[in-house]
N, C-alpha and C positions, 0 to 999 in steps of 0.2 A: 927669894926663891922658896917655895913650899917643901916639904918633905918629899923624898923619892917615891912615896906611896900614893900622891896626889896625882890625879889625871883630869883632864878636860875632855868633856864630850860636847861637841859643836854640832847643833840639829840644823842641817842644810838641805834638807829635801823638799822644801815647799815650792808652790809654783808662782806666788806672787802674783795672783790674778788680778787685785786691785791696782796694780801698776802696769797693766797692758795699756798701750800697744809695745812699750819698752820692754816689759817682762814678758818672756815667752817660756815654753815648756824646756827648750834646752838653754836658754840664759834668762834664768829667774832673777828677781830683784837682789837675792843674796850676792850674786855673781857680777853684780852692776855697780858702778862708783856713783854714789849720791852726794858726798860732801869732799871728795878730793880725788886723787887717782887711784887710790887702793878701793878694792869692792868691799861692801859690808862683810861679806866672809873674812876677807884677809884683815879687816880693821877688828874683828871679833878675835882672831888669832893674835893679833899684834898687842890686843890689850891682855891677854892671858900669857903671852910669852915671858914677861917679868916674873910670873909667878911659877909658871909650869914650861918646860922646853919643849919644842915641837915632837920629840921622841915620845912625850907621852901625852900627846893630843889624839884624840880619835875624832873622826868625822863621820856622822851618819847622813848618808844622801841616797840616791837612787841611781839605777843604771844610766839614765839619760844624762846624768849630771857628773858621774864619776871621774871621767877623763877631763873634764873642765876643773873639777876640784883639785885633782891631782896637779893639773898645770898652775893653778892658782897657789897652791900650797906645797911646794915641790920639798919643803923640809920635813913635812909629815911622812912618816913612813907608809909605803903605798898600802900595805896590808891593813894598815888602820884606819883607812877610807873605805867604810863598809857602804855596799850599795844593797838597799832591802830589794827583793825580788817581787814584792808587791806591796802596795800601800796599806799599812795596818795602823797607822796613827803613832803616837808616841809612847804608850805603854809597851808594845812589844819590841820597838827598836831599842828604847832604854833598858829593857830586860836582857836583850840580846848583848848589848854592850857590857852591861853588869856581869853577866856570866862570862863572857870571853875574857874580860880583864882579870876577873876573879881566878879564872884558870891558872894564869901566869902570875898573879899578885895577890894572894888571899888576905892581905891587909890594905887592898886598894880604897881609897876614898875619891869619889867621884863628884864632880861638878857639871852641871848641865847648862848649856848656853845656847839661846836661838842664834842662828847666823844673821839675822835680818833686822837686828834693832841697832840703833845708833846710841852711843854715849859720849857725851860731850866732855866729861871729866874721869878720864880712864883711871886716874891716881885714886880718886874717891871711890870708884868702884872696886878697885883692888883691895882697899882697906876693909870694905864689907865682905868681899869674897873670902878674903884671908879668916875673918872672923867666922864666916859661914864654915869653911873647911875645917876649922878647929873645932867647932862646936860638933859637926858630924863624925870627925875622926874620935872624939872624946866620948860620945854617947850612942846608945841603941836608938837614934831617932832618924827622921827626915826632916831636913832644914830647906826652907824656902826664903827667898829674897823678895821683900815687900818694897814697892817704890811709894814714895811720899806723893800723894795725889796733889796736882796743882789746879785743878778744877774739877767740877762734878762730871766726870766722864761717864757716858753709858755705854761705851762700846768695850771696856775692859771689865774682866771679872776683879773681884776685891777679896782681899784677906782680913779677916777680923781678928785683931790682936786685942789683949786683954786692955780695960780701961786704964787711961793714963799713961799708956805707951806712947812715946813719942819718937819722931824720927830721929835718925843719927846714933840710937844705941847700937852699940857692938856686942851686946850681951842679948843672946836670943832669948825670946820668950815663948811659952806654949801657945801656939796656935788654937783660937777657939773654933773658927770654921772657915771654910771657903764660901763666898758669897757669888752668885751668878751677876751677869751683867744686869745692872738695876736700871729702872726708867729714872727720869730726870730727877724727879722729887726724892726719891731714895738716896740717889747719887749726891744730892745737895746735904742730906741728913748724915750720909757717911762721911762727906768733907768736914762738916761742922763738928762731927763727934770727935775727930782726931785720932781714932785708932783704928781706923779702916785705910788700907793700903793698896795700890794696884798690884794684881797678880803679874810679874812680868814673865813667868815661866821659866825661872832659873831656880835650880835645885841643887842640893848637896847631900851625900850620903854616902856610908861605906857600902861597897858592892855587896857585902854578905847580908846587909841589913835590907837593902832593897830586894834581893833575891828572896829574902824570907818574906817580906811584905808581898811580893808578888806571887809567893806560892799562898799566902794566906787570902788575898783578895782576888787573884784571877789565876787559880790553880791550873786551869787547861792549858793557858800560853805558857805559864812557868815551866809545867811539865815538859811540853814541846822544846821549848828553849834550851832546857837543861841536857837534852840528847844531842846538842850541838858539840863537834870537837873544837879543839883550839884552831885558831885562824891560821897556824902553821902546818895544819894537818891537810894534806892532800884531798882528803875527802871534805873538807869543809864546804866548799862552794856547792857541790852536789847536794850535800846535807841541808844546807841553808836553803836551796831552792826547792827541796822536797817538804821541809818543815814550816817555814816561815809564813806561806800562804795559809796554813791551818790555823794560825793564830788568832785571836780575837781583834777586831778592828775596833779599837777604842784608846783614847786619850789617858795619858798617866793622871791627869787631875781626876777623871770620873773614876777610873779603875782602881787608884790606888790612894792618892793624896786626900781626896775628901773623906773616904772611909779612915783613912789612918789618923785624919785629924780628929774625926768623932770619937775615936779609941784613945786619944791624947798622946799620940806618938810622932806629932809633927810640930816642930818648932819653927818660929818665923824671926827673921831678922829685918828690923825696919830702918830701911837705908835712907840716908838724908838725901840732899840734892845731889845726883851724879850726872844730871843732865840728860835723863834717860827719855828715849823717844822709840816707840815700836814701829815707826815707819809703816804705818798701816795704810796709807793712802797717798795719792798725790797731795791733798791738801796738807799732809805732814811734811812732805818734801818742801811744800811752800814755807811753812813755819820755819823750817831749818835753814831755808836759804836766804843769802843776802838780798836784800830788797832796796829798790829805789824809793825816793821820798814820797811817791803815791803807793808804795807797799806792792810793787810788782817785782817779782823774781825772773829775770830775764836770762836764760842760758843759751841765748842766740843774738845775732844782731837784731835790732828792733827800733821801729818808729813807733812812738807813742804820744798819742793826743787825747787828753781827757778820758784816760782809762786809769785804771786802779785796782790794786788786789789781785792782780793776775799771775798765773805761773806759766811760763812759757819755755818748752824744750823743743828746738828744731834745728838739728844740727845742720850747718852749711847753708841755711836759708834765712832770708831777711823776713821778719814777721812785721806787719803793721797792727797795731791796738788802736781803734778809733770808738770812742763813746762806749767802751765795755767795761765791766766790772766783776771781779771775782771769778774769772774763767781759768779754766786748765786746758792749756793747748800743747799737747804731745805730738809730733810728728815722727814718723819712722818711713823708711822707703816704701812699705806696702801698706800703711794704716795712718789715719790721723783722726786722734781724738780731741774732741771740743766739748768740754762739761763745765757745768757750774761747780765751784768749789765745794758748795753744800752737799753736791750729789757725788762728790768723789769715793766715798764708801761704797757706793753702787757700781762702780766699774766692773767689778767681777760678774755682775749681772750680764754684762756685754759678752763676756767670755763664755758664759752659758749658752746665750743666743747663738754664737759662733758655733759652738758644739752641737746644737740642735740642727744648724745649717750644715754640719760637717765639713766647716772650713778650717780642716787641719793646718792647712798652709798658713793661716793667721794665728795658729795657737802656738 
């Protein structure tokens, strides 16, 4: 267990559009189970509880999901499940949390964790998280956790560490810079160099250090958030509704972390193998699932003949696969998805088409 000044912030407000039709506005992927009976959100909290008790966890979500989050995490105090009154990306919501927690604990050290990631080795994760918390508590720096790349991925941003930095070190290094999603050739160069790590969106900092950084790099939003009273104040909800929509709509990476890295105040921890997967698409779900000898991941009763590499999720229905390869088949009561696994990253485009057709009943 970490010190009593350590807090966990779980980001649980996303829509998970690339997991349509299972993921919807009111039941996005972080509220769904993928590897067992517990949802991704619950598994995220489960990983943290050996380090941080539920009373020091804060959940950042939206009004659509707040009730469902409370139901899934009943041990987290209700006032610590914060619902954004408007979508403003991660910089404002993390600034809000840092301000509110700092009001009640000026020595607070915060860790930031997306609710929709899968980590196969939670013990290894906690080893690196403890080291990151310790570094953030001891210095006036922002700390980020890098994931050792396992292939030349073009769908992730990268963290550039100093040369000769290797995975598994528990002493943080000064981060050189954040790198945007690369093309394939650049990703191959990153992998070969050995000092580029995937950006998993996990951060650690003292609340006062992040507040100072927000004032420096995003002063308008920092000033607005500083006007909020404590969550226990009866005016909190009305003030949040009035102030928050006026904050800038920007991610913490662009607003703070990239600029802070250029100024030399970001440290990185190069995590070893913790079995991390961002579950970014149905293809990632196929990679994690148990598969038969032909590479099929079947989450339903199925008849299979001359078919391989398919992912099928169709509760209560027999699905027959005949002469097909590398398909994603996901059935829900009102929608059916059939896609090639290579196109899984593009499922979010279908959601945009539904929005254009004003099919809110399917969103």
